[in-house]
N, C-alpha and C positions, 0 to 999 in steps of 0.2 A: 427605443426600448430602454429599460433600466439595466444598468451594468455597474458592477463594482470595478474600479480601476486603481492601479498603482500609478500615481502621478509624481511621486518623489520616493527616494530610497531611504525613507526615515522610519522604517519599521511598520508593523501591522497597524498602529494607530493612525498612520497617514493615508490609509485606504479611503477612497471617496466613492459615494454612490451618485452616479451621473446619468443623464439621458444622452444616449449616443445612437448613431445610426445602426440599423440592423446589418449583420454581416452579408457580404456578397455570397450568394448561394450557388454561383456558377460551378457546375461539376461536383457539387458537394451535397451531402445529405443535410437538409435544414431541419433542426430539431427544436420544438418548443420545450424548453427545459422546465422540468418539474422540481428536480432536486439536483444539487451539485455537491460533489465530495470535496472536502478540504484536506490538504495534505501538507506535510512538513516542507516540501519544496516551495510552496507558496509563501511560507514564513521567510524562507531564505530569499526568495525573489523580492519580497518587500524591502529587503536591505541590500539588494544587489549582490548577494552572496551565492546565488545559484549559478551553475555552469551555463545555463541558457539565460542570456541577458537581452531581452527585447528592448527596443527603443521605447522610451517613455512618451506618452502614457500608454498603458496597455491593460487589457482585461485578463487577469489570471484565471485559473480554473482548468484543471486537466481531466476531470472526469464528471460525467453527467448522466442522468437518466430522464427520459421524457418520451414525447410522441413525435414521430416523423411528420413534418409538415409537407416536405417534398423531397424527392430523391431522383438522381439522374438515371437515365436508361442504363440497364446492366447492373445496377446496385442490387444487393441481396435483400434490401428492405424497401418498403413502399410507404406512401402516405397513410397515416393512421396506425402504423406499427408502434408497439411499445419497444423501446430500445435502451441499452446502455451505450456509452460512447467514451472514447478517449481523445478529446480534441487537442490535448496538450496545452493550449491556451484558449481563453475565451469563455470558459464554462461558468464564470460568475455573472451570468447574464440571463435575460429572459429567452433569448434565442441564440443558437450557436450553429455554425456551419462546419461540418466535419467530413474529412475524406472517407469515402465509403468503406475503405479497408479497416477503418478504426471505429466502425459502428457494429454493434452486436445485438442480436435478437434477445429480448427479455421475456422469459416465460410468463404467462398470465398470472401464475401463482406467486410470482416474485415482486415485491413492492418496489416502487421507485426509490425508496430510501435504501433498500438493499442493493438495487441496481447501481446507484451512484457510489456505493461503497466498494464495488468490485474492481473496476479497471486498473487503477494504480496498484493497490495493495495486493490483490489476489493474483493478478497477472505477474507482478514482480515476484511474489512468493512461489508461484508455479515455476517460473523460470529458474529461480534460485534452487528450489528443492529438486526439481525434475531434471533440468538440463545441466545446471552447474554443480549441484550436489549429488546427482545420480542416486537419489534416495531410493532405498529398497524396502519393501514390506518387511516388518520385523525389526528394523533398525530403530535406534533411539535418537530423538532430536531434542536439543536444548534450545529454547526460544527466549531471547532477551526482549525486554520491552513488551512483555507478553500481554499487557492490557491495552496496548495502543492498536492503531489500525493495522500496521504491518504485523505486529505480534499475533493478534487474534486471527488474521488471515493465515499466517504461517502455521498456527496451531491447527486450524480446521483442515487445511490442505494436507499437512503431514499426517493427521489422524485419518483422513479419507484415503490416503495412500497406504495405510496399514502400519504406520509407525507408532511407537510409544512417544509421547510428548511430555517433556519436563519444562514447565514455564518458570521464568525468572521475573519477579516483579519487585518494585521498591517498597510496597506496603501490602499488608494482609488484605486490605479492601480491594486493591487491584488484583490480588491473587484470586479473589472470588470471581472477578470478571474473566480471568484466564481460565478458571475452572469451568465456568458456564460456557465458555467458547469451546470446550472439549479437551483441555489439558488433563492428562492422567495424573500428574503430580505437579505441585507448585512449591517453589522455594523462594526465599527472600534473597534479594541481590546481595545483602550483607552476609557474607559467609557462604555464598552459593556453591563454591568449589567443594567444600567438605560435604555439603548436603547431597550434591550430585554423585560424589564418590560413594556415599553411603547407599543412595538409591540404586546405583548400578553395581553394587557389590565390588567396588574398586575397579571395575572394568572401564568406566568412562563412557561417554556418548559417541555416537557415530558422526553426528552432524550438529554443528552450532549455527543457528540462524541469528545473526547479530546486526540489528539496525541501530544499535546504540553506540558502540565503540567506547572510547574513553578508557578509564582505568580498569574496566572489567576484562580488557582484552587478553592480558597475560593469563589470568585465571581461566578464561575460556579455552585458551590453548591447552592448559594443564588438564582441563576437564575432558579432552578428547581421548578416546581409546585408539588402538592401533588402526592406522589408515583412516583416521578421522578427518573430517573436512570442516573448516570454519568458513562460513559464507559471510563475506563482508557486504552488507546491504546499505549501510549508511552510518551517520554519526550524529544522532540526535543528542548524544551526551555532550556534544560540542568539541571535544578533543579528538583529533585524528591520531590513533595510536601507531606505534612502530613495532616491528617484530625483529628480534634477533634470530637470524635464519638457522642457527644451530639448534634452536628449539624444535625445528621441524624434523630434524634427523632422528631423534630418539625413537619415536613411534611411527615414523613415516607418515606424518600428518601434513595436511595441506591448508594453505590460506587461499581462498578462492574469491575473486572479485565478482560481484553481481551488478552489472550495468545493464539492466533490462531495457531501458528506453533506447539507448544507442543501438543495441543489438536488434531489438524487435522492429524498430522503424527502418532499419537497414536491410531487413530480410523479408522479402515479399511473401505475403501469406502467413507469416508466423503468428501474428496476433489472432487471426481467425482459427489457426490450428490450436492455439492455447484455449480459446473460448470453447472450441469443440470438445477439448479435454475436460474443461470445467463444467460444461453444461449438464452432463449426467449427474455429477456431484451436486450441482445446484438444484436440479429437479428432484433429486432424492432427499433434499433437505440437509445434506451434509455440510453445505456452505450457507451459513446464516449470519451475516455480519452483525456483531453487537454494535448498537448505536449508543454513543455517548450523549450527544446533544444535536438537535436540529435547530439552527438559528435562522431567523428570517434574513432575507438578503440585506436589509438595511443594518443588520448587526454583524456584518462580515468581520469587522474589527474584533469583536468578541470571539468569533469562531477561531480566528488565527491566534489570538492570545491564549485561548484554551490549549492549543497545541504548543505554542511557544513556551508557556509556563508549565508544561507537562502535567496538566490537570485532566487530560482526556482519558476516559476509561471506555475505550471502544472508538468507533468512527464518529468524526465530527462532520456535520452536514450543513448545507444552506438550503432552506425550503424556499422555493421561488414561485411555485404555483400551488 
């Protein structure tokens, strides 16, 4: 089969398209991949900067959508089913083998492109907002990086849960993407604190969803109202910020870590519980991932560079079939 592999830790440009053996499907759900999602962790993996460091060479790709070729006895899916899946690795290939607990039914009305956009970003944001952030209907959520894959997922899930969403983007053009994803208000990153205070009548927001980090962090804390929660999802801005804990005392605010992968993979059945929560939203059309670009497999380098250079306005994909 064809697969894109990381053969050296020299960045996205070093990815190679190779012919490799198909994966061993023993005890796994074997999926003919139609579309693979591209995420920021793959950019980090290409430089050896992600916490998971597989032995070289390896096939990256943590999320896919396609058709089941075969499934073991007892699996909840069968040959011929349309599915989304979270393999963790191996998704940038024509065929992938996935643990049955990480394979999810895809409704007939949901495209493979949408399906491949869901596992990493939407399950991360569901975990962030529901379990870690304890978001309630009627609260206000501030979403950074709101035109990217995590940002648009956060907007749609927060809105589906009954929250008001204020999106933060670096440009007006990206603001249009966030608005189309369902944000109620959009503000520019430059001067977002003052804009948020004005939009909330000085009260501040209840939750900040932050996949960016960097120099926005302090003003994100200042944007929180009483008992507000800042959800630390990642650091696409490059810099890992620090916090002076006295800032947390004034309004009884919290900084909350969001480590979805480690939690979900260590808690039996949790991924399927999450998917069951999202499925009604998906079937009702409340979750509709905006697509930035769908690159052919042989242009995986360009897909990762689009994310690395922060050009993505929505989800970046690889079209494989």
